[in-house]
N, C-alpha and C positions, 0 to 999 in steps of 0.2 A: 428402567430408563436406559436408553441407548446413549453411550458416550459418542458425541459428535466432534470432539476435539481432534486436532491433527497436528502431530509433532509439537505440542505445546500451544498451538494457536487455536482460535475459535472454531475453525473448520479448514478444509483443504484449500478452499479459495483464498482465505486470508493467508495461509501458509505460502501458497504459490506466489502471490503478489509480493509478499515479504522476501521470499527466496530470490526473486528476480530483480527487485527494486530497492531493497533495504540499503545496500551499500551505497547506491547513487544518492538517495535521499539524505542519509546520514552525512555523506561527504559534503552535500550542499549546505546542510545545517552547520557543520564544522566550519566550512569556508566563511560563513556569516555568523559565527558564534555570538558575536557582540549584539547582533540584532534579535536574538532568540531568547526565550526564557522557557522553563519547563512547563508553564501553564498554557502554552500555545499549541495544544494537541490538535485543535480543530484545523489550524493553519497548516501543520505538518501532515495531517491526514489529507487535506486538500491537495498537497503536493503529489501524494500517491495517486489520487484520483486523476489529477491533470496528466500525470505521466502515462497512466494506463490509456486515458482517452487519446492522447497524442500518439502513442504507439499503435493503437487500434486503427486510427485514421491513416497513419503512415502505411500500415500494412493493408489497407483497403478493406478492413473487416466489415465496415457497414454494408459493403456490397455482397458479403458472404453470409447469408442467414444461417447456414449450418454451424458456422464458428461462433455466432452469437448465441446459439442454442447450447453449445458446449461450455460457454463462459457465463457462469451465473454470478455477475458482479453484484447483484443485490444481496448476496450472502457474505460479501467481504466486510470484515470489522475494521473499517478504516481508521477509527479512533485507536484501536490497539496498535495498529501499525505506526500511526503518528506518535503515540505515546512511547513506544519502543525506540523509535528513531531518535526522539528527543533525549531519552534516557542514555542511549549509546553515545550520542554526539556531544551531549553537554556533561558527561561524566568525566 
């Protein structure tokens, strides 16, 4: 069986999103710490998805099919990103 993990994450796509956005998401959670609990993984994961969508729209990526082909967002483990952000921010 081939190991598909990447730097401790599910895959390279998940690692890359975490690399670029983890600090932003954890800071947002820390800023509103009283409104968060450790079981809100889906909500934290949604923040990552929204940030990626916003950045792609700002960059005009929907108009560049080549870039869409290079970014396989269907492979991102959003929940593991959300879980990690909550763990870091609420610890």
